C-alpha positions as CSV (number, residue, x, y, z in Angstrom):
1,M,-20.7,-1.3,2.8
2,L,-17.5,-0.5,1.0
3,M,-18.6,-1.8,-2.4
4,E,-22.0,-1.7,-4.0
5,S,-23.4,-5.1,-5.1
6,G,-22.0,-6.1,-8.5
7,T,-18.9,-4.0,-8.3
8,F,-15.3,-4.8,-7.4
9,A,-12.0,-3.0,-7.0
10,V,-8.4,-4.3,-7.0
11,D,-5.9,-3.0,-4.5
12,P,-2.5,-3.0,-6.2
13,E,-0.8,-2.7,-2.7
14,P,-0.1,-5.6,-0.4
15,W,-3.0,-6.4,1.8
16,G,-3.4,-8.8,4.8
17,P,-1.0,-10.8,6.8
18,P,1.8,-11.3,7.4
19,W,2.1,-7.9,9.1
20,Q,5.3,-6.1,9.8
21,A,5.7,-3.7,12.8
22,W,6.8,-0.2,12.0
23,E,9.9,-0.6,14.1
24,E,11.0,-3.5,11.8
25,I,10.5,-1.6,8.5
26,D,13.4,0.2,6.8
27,P,12.4,3.8,6.1
28,D,13.5,3.4,2.4
29,E,11.3,0.3,2.0
30,A,8.4,2.1,3.5
31,A,9.0,5.2,1.2
32,A,9.2,2.9,-1.8
33,R,5.7,1.7,-0.9
34,G,4.4,5.2,-0.5
35,V,4.3,5.3,3.3
36,Y,6.1,8.3,4.7
37,A,4.7,8.5,8.2
38,P,4.8,5.9,10.9
39,V,2.0,3.4,10.9
40,H,1.3,0.6,13.5
41,T,2.0,-2.2,10.9
42,L,2.5,-2.6,7.2
43,S,1.1,-5.5,5.2
44,N,3.5,-8.0,3.6
45,G,0.5,-9.9,2.1
46,A,0.1,-10.5,-1.6
47,P,-0.7,-7.5,-3.7
48,G,-3.8,-7.5,-5.9
49,A,-6.5,-8.3,-3.4
50,I,-10.0,-8.0,-4.9
51,V,-12.7,-6.3,-2.7
52,I,-16.4,-7.1,-3.3
53,A,-19.7,-6.6,-1.4
54,P,-20.3,-9.4,1.1
55,G,-23.5,-10.4,-0.6
56,D,-21.7,-11.1,-3.9
57,T,-19.8,-14.1,-2.6
58,R,-20.8,-17.5,-3.7
59,G,-19.6,-21.0,-2.8
60,T,-17.7,-19.9,0.4
61,L,-18.0,-20.8,4.1
62,L,-16.7,-19.0,7.2
63,I,-13.8,-20.7,8.9
64,P,-14.8,-20.7,12.6
65,E,-11.3,-20.8,14.0
66,K,-10.4,-17.7,12.0
67,G,-13.2,-15.6,13.5
68,G,-10.9,-13.1,15.2
69,G,-12.0,-9.5,15.4
70,Y,-13.1,-6.8,17.6
71,C,-16.1,-6.7,20.0
72,C,-18.8,-6.8,17.3
73,G,-17.5,-8.9,14.4
74,L,-14.8,-10.1,12.0
75,D,-11.8,-7.9,11.1
76,G,-9.8,-10.2,8.8
77,A,-6.5,-9.4,10.6
78,D,-5.7,-13.1,11.1
79,G,-5.8,-13.8,7.4
80,P,-8.5,-15.5,5.3
81,N,-11.5,-16.4,7.3
82,M,-13.6,-17.8,4.4
83,A,-12.9,-21.0,2.5
84,C,-14.0,-22.5,-0.8
85,E,-17.0,-24.6,-0.2
86,A,-15.8,-27.2,-2.8
87,C,-12.2,-27.7,-1.8
88,G,-11.9,-26.1,1.7
89,L,-8.9,-23.9,0.8
90,P,-8.9,-20.4,2.4
91,V,-9.9,-17.8,-0.3
92,A,-11.1,-14.6,1.3
93,S,-11.3,-12.4,4.4
94,R,-14.7,-11.2,5.5
95,I,-14.7,-7.9,7.2
96,D,-17.8,-7.3,9.3
97,D,-17.2,-5.2,12.4
98,C,-19.0,-2.0,13.5
99,S,-15.8,0.1,13.2
100,L,-14.8,-1.2,9.7
101,W,-16.3,-1.2,6.2
102,Q,-18.2,-4.4,5.5
103,A,-16.4,-6.1,2.6
104,V,-15.0,-9.4,1.4
105,W,-11.3,-9.3,0.3
106,L,-10.6,-12.1,-2.1
107,A,-7.0,-13.5,-1.9
108,P,-5.4,-12.9,-5.3
109,N,-3.4,-16.1,-5.1
110,A,-6.4,-18.2,-4.3
111,V,-9.2,-17.1,-6.7
112,R,-9.5,-16.5,-10.4
113,R,-12.1,-14.7,-12.5
114,L,-14.6,-16.8,-14.5
115,P,-17.3,-15.5,-16.9
116,V,-20.9,-15.8,-15.7
117,D,-23.5,-17.3,-18.0
118,D,-25.4,-14.7,-20.0
119,A,-23.2,-11.8,-18.7
120,D,-21.7,-9.1,-20.9
121,A,-18.0,-9.6,-21.0
122,A,-17.1,-6.1,-22.2
123,P,-17.1,-3.4,-19.5
124,L,-19.4,-0.4,-20.1
125,S,-17.9,2.8,-21.5
126,W,-17.8,6.0,-19.4
127,Q,-20.7,7.4,-21.4
128,E,-22.8,4.2,-20.7
129,L,-21.9,4.3,-17.0
130,M,-22.9,8.0,-16.8
131,A,-26.2,7.2,-18.6
132,E,-27.0,4.6,-15.9
133,G,-27.1,7.4,-13.3
134,K,-25.5,5.3,-10.6
135,S,-23.1,7.4,-8.4
136,T,-22.0,8.0,-4.8
137,P,-23.2,11.5,-3.7
138,P,-20.5,13.5,-2.0
139,F,-22.6,13.9,1.2
140,E,-25.2,11.8,2.9
141,P,-27.5,11.8,5.9
142,I,-26.0,10.5,9.1
143,A,-28.2,9.4,11.9
144,A,-27.5,8.3,15.5
145,W,-28.2,4.6,16.4
146,G,-31.9,4.1,16.6
147,A,-32.8,7.6,15.3
148,R,-36.1,8.1,13.6
149,M,-35.6,9.3,10.0
150,R,-38.9,11.0,9.3
151,A,-40.2,14.6,9.4
152,G,-40.2,16.0,12.9
153,Y,-37.4,13.8,14.1
154,W,-34.4,15.6,12.7
155,S,-32.6,16.1,16.1
156,N,-30.6,12.9,15.7
157,H,-29.8,13.6,12.0
158,W,-27.2,15.6,10.2
159,W,-25.5,15.8,6.8
160,S,-21.9,14.7,6.5
161,W,-19.4,14.1,3.8
162,S,-19.6,10.5,2.4
163,P,-17.0,8.3,4.0
164,Q,-16.2,7.0,0.5
165,W,-15.5,10.5,-0.8
166,E,-13.5,11.3,2.4
167,A,-11.3,8.2,1.9
168,A,-10.8,9.0,-1.8
169,A,-9.9,12.6,-1.1
170,G,-7.5,11.7,1.7
171,R,-5.7,9.2,-0.5
172,A,-5.5,11.7,-3.4
173,L,-4.1,14.4,-1.1
174,A,-1.5,12.0,0.3
175,H,-0.4,11.2,-3.2
176,L,-0.3,14.9,-4.1
177,L,1.8,15.6,-1.0
178,A,4.2,12.8,-1.8
179,A,4.5,13.8,-5.4
180,S,5.3,17.5,-4.4
181,E,8.4,16.3,-2.6
182,G,7.8,19.1,0.0
183,Q,7.5,21.8,-2.7
184,R,4.6,24.3,-2.8
185,V,1.7,23.0,-4.9
186,T,0.3,25.5,-7.3
187,Q,-2.2,25.5,-10.2
188,R,-1.4,27.1,-13.4
189,G,-3.5,30.2,-14.1
190,A,-4.7,30.4,-10.5
191,A,-4.2,33.5,-8.3
192,A,-1.5,33.0,-5.7
């Protein structure tokens, strides 16, 4: 899962179709969007998509004719594949394929936030969040398909960096590289 239940994130960048092939993209346009190396396609979808855990969706139905994906599931590349149960309008893209993070991406131009009965409206402070003790460890056990995860069966088990931490570190380093404009990155007070 990309997101833990009860959490969400907002992607400020465009997400989803329509897709534009790299050959059709002006290099200045790509650079303005923070893309400096060739990619297969770039999204021209609406910015502000909201990602949530699949189990947190309510009042939606899968759209059978939008069930495109890879060999094992849905990839969302064809646009919203979930509709509002009440009105039938497409509202989200369910991602559920073995090679992708399981997630639901809510279309920003199709959904709006509503308060839930008996829920706290104010977000928790950093201190309150830290006191809860919920976090994503930087590394986690990885097992082969069907591996037994108990003492004596560790041959199919190893520790690896958390994919969430890897993705966050990769993104941060890409931003650092772009911000450096090709200059050497140094830290004040650090030995050269």
